[in-house]
N, C-alpha and C positions, 0 to 999 in steps of 0.2 A: 665221032665228030659228038659232040653234048654228052658225053658218058654218063658225064655226075650229074648233070641236071638229069639223063633221064633216064637215068637208076630213082634221083628221086622219086621223075613224073611213073615210073614203071612201076616204083614200091605202094605207091598212092592207091595208081589204081588197082594195084593187088589188094592191099588192106579192101578198097573198098567193093570190089571182088567180095574178098570173103566175107564180108561181113554187111551186107549188102544198102551199104552207109555213106558218107563220105564227114558226114557229123562222129563224133568221135561217141564209143562206146561207152555205160557203166552198168557194172555188176548192180548196184545198191539203185538199179532203175525204180523202185517202190519208192527210193527216199528222194529223187532229183522228179519227179514230172515235168514243173514248172521248166526245161530247159527245150522238154519238147513238144509242152503244148498248151499254150496260156491262156486256156479257160481253166487251169488250173490254180492261179492269182486271186487266194482270198479265203483260199476252203479251208483253211483250217479254221478262220474264223478268230486269229489272232497276228502278230507280226513272227515273223517266220523268218532262219537262213537257213543255208547252210553252205558249208566248205564239202571241197570231194575232191582228193589228190589218186589219180591213179598214173602209175607206170605199170606200161604194160607191157608182157616179153621183155621180160630182164633177162641181160646176156645175150638181148638182138642188135644188135649193131643199127642204130638209129632210129628202136621202135616210136613208138606213143608213148608220152607224157604226158599225163591234161591238167587245168588244174581250175578253176571252176567255183560261182562264188555264183550264190540266186537266193533274194527276199522279194519274199512279198507279203501285201498285209490287208486283212480289208477294210476296209473304206464304207462307212453306210450309207455317205450320200451321192455316192456315185452308184449306190442298187449293187457294187458287186467288189472287186480286189482288182492291184495295181501289184506286176514284179520288176522286176530290173533278176537279168541273169551277167554278169559278163564271164566269160571265159577269156582271162590275161596267159593263161598257157597251153597250150595250143601243139604240142614240136615233132612234129611228126617225118626221118632222115635232112634233109635240108632247109621243109619247107615249118612257119610259122605260120598261126592264126591265133588274132584280135577279132573276140562277137559281144558284141556288146546290143542286150537285147531290150524290149522297151513291154511289157504287156499290159493287159484293163481287160479282165473279163467284166463279165452284167450276168447277177445272180438271181435266181426266182425260185421260189418254192415249188417241189414235185414231187406229187406223193408224203413219204417215210421223209424223202432227201432236199437233195440240190442243185437244180441244176445247170449247166452258167454257158457264155459261149464266149471268149478269147477271142481275140487278136491279139499279135504286137507288132512291131518291124525292127528290125532287127539294123548296124552297122557291122558289115565283114574284110577283115580286111589281112590280104593274108602273105610273106613275106618267105625269099629263097637267098638265106643268107649260109651262104660258103663258100670259100675260096676253089672255085671249078679249076679243071683240069679237063683237057681236049685238047685233039689233036690237028685243028686247022683253030691257027693263033685271026684268022684273017671272016670266020663263019661269025656275023654280028648279030647269028642269035642271043646266043652262048655270052650269059650277064661276064661282066670284068669283074663285079662283085657284087652283093647285096642291090638284093630287085624288090619292090613291091606293088601292090594293088589293091584294089580296096570296093568291094561292091552299096552301092545304098542306093534309095532303101532297101529292101530287103523283107519281106512278108510273110508270117505265119498264123494260122488259127486254126482254134479245136472248139469242141468238144467236150464235155467232164460232167460227168454226175457222180456225187460223191451222198451218203447215207454215215449212220453210223459202222457201219457195219459193212457196204458195197460201193466201189470206186466202179466204172467203168467212162471209160475216155476212148474216143478218135482226134488224130489231126494231123497236121498240115506243114512245111517248112518249105521255105525256096520255097513260094506258087510261084513267082514270079520267072522262075529258074536262072536268075541272072549272072553276066558273067564276071570272073576279075580280070582285070585286065594288066595285064607285066609292061609294058610297050609292046614288045618282038613280037608277045605272044600268049594267049588265055587259058582262060580256066573257066570250063564251065558246072557250076551249081545243079545238080539235080534235084527235081524236085522227092522231097522226101515225104513218107507217109509210115504213122504210131499207131497202132494202137493197143491199151490196158484195161487190162480187167485185174478184181480183188476180191474174197468176196472172206473175213473173218466168224469162223466156226468156235467157239467158246466147247474148251470140249466137257472146261470143269472153272471153277472160283478162281481157279490160280493160273490155267491152261489155254489158251487161246492159238489155232493154229487161223494161220493167212496163205492160201492157195493165190496162184496170181500166176496171169503170163501178158509180158510183153511180146509186140509184136513189130517191126519195120521191116522198109518196104523200100528199096530204089530203081525202078523199071523192070528187069526181070529177078531180082534178089530180092531173098525175102528171107529172115532171122524171125525163131520164136524163144523167147526166152520162159519156161519153164522155172516156177518159183513154187517153195513153202517155206515158211516163213513159225518157225512155234516162238509163241512171248511165253514166258513165266514168271504170274506173279506181275505184270505188267513195269518190275524193272529187267528183266535177259530178255534177247533174243538170241535164239543161233537156228540154220538154215541153210539152204540149200539150193541151185538148178543148178538147172541142163541146157546149153545153147548148141541147138543143134548145128550137128558136122564145123566143133566148133573150141567148145571148153563145159569142165564140170564145177562148179563153183559151190564153195563152202565162206558161208559168211556166222556171224557173230556179233554181236553190240549189247549194249547195258543203258539204260537211262540211266545217266550219274543221278542226276533233279529228271522229277517232272516235265521241267519241259525242255534239260540238255542230255542228251543222245550222242552216242559215239559208236561209229560202226565200221568193221571190216572184213574185208572179203578177198578172196586168192583164187582166181581158176589157173587149174589145172588144164592146159591144155592139149587137145584128143585129137585136130586137125595135122596137115602137113607137117608141122613148124614145131608140133611137139618138141622133137630131138633138138630146137635151134634154139631153147631157150628157157628157162628158169622158172613160169607164173606170170602172171600177173597180181600189186598189189596195189589195192582199192584201200583207201579207207576215206571215212564220213566223218563229217559235226557237224549236228544239227540245233538248232533253237530255240525254242515258239516263246512268246510274252504275252499271254492272252489278256484283254483289254476288258477290267472292269465297267460294271455299267454301271452309270449315276444312279444312286439311288436320293431322293428331290423328299426330303425329313416333311413329316406332316403333323403341320401345329393344328391340336384342337381348339379349337376354344371351349373351356367347360360349358357357359351359355347352350351352344350346341351339341351340346353331346345328351 
């Protein structure tokens, strides 16, 4: 009974167990902070957008595929920033997820940087899409076609501090641990906790090294990404990460222009799934537009010179 439906749910649970989370993961997490921490909104001082696409465990049938767009901007009249995240493509077996988040961060000076307090509100919709096959045709729990459910509101909160060289953040999502109601069955959202820290070390005028750590926790499951990126002439970067008991990651990127960057990462699986897939590909495109402050011309009268 419920073989394919159960397979989807079991597979989802297995991924959650492996990665300590229900939400999708990204290897280039240092360029995708807004997704997990609303306090990041406006931290770059301009209008910034990031596109990410992740194809996980290629060659593994039903493996996760995720596409995400995030946009945030500094808004001076609000003493902080606003952010929008849309995850319009998140597939895992038969399961598809749509998530839309709106974030606000209040920012204020602290030491040599700025500290922000952020909150977000999200709409989440999940659907199970497939031609389910089962042994008992009279089992009313098994959907005869596509089914969907949603959770609103879903809330998140975070703290984020950044300066020219340092960033530190802590956040949580799915604070209320809401429920996705599919009608005949339900799926619960677990609270997620995140932590991040990174620091740029100037090795020379043309080389900068940024080690960083990204931590995720759900219930008793914790996952850690340890990363280091080497920036060359503020134009190219190469780096790598180690995700505990899961993958070794290599990454590289280029600042196509001072405002436009392109990045790529490849995960080499080290878990028990290493013989069942051909690795994970992830591509990132980011753009920032920085507002130029208006300069009011000073008109001088020669009588007052």
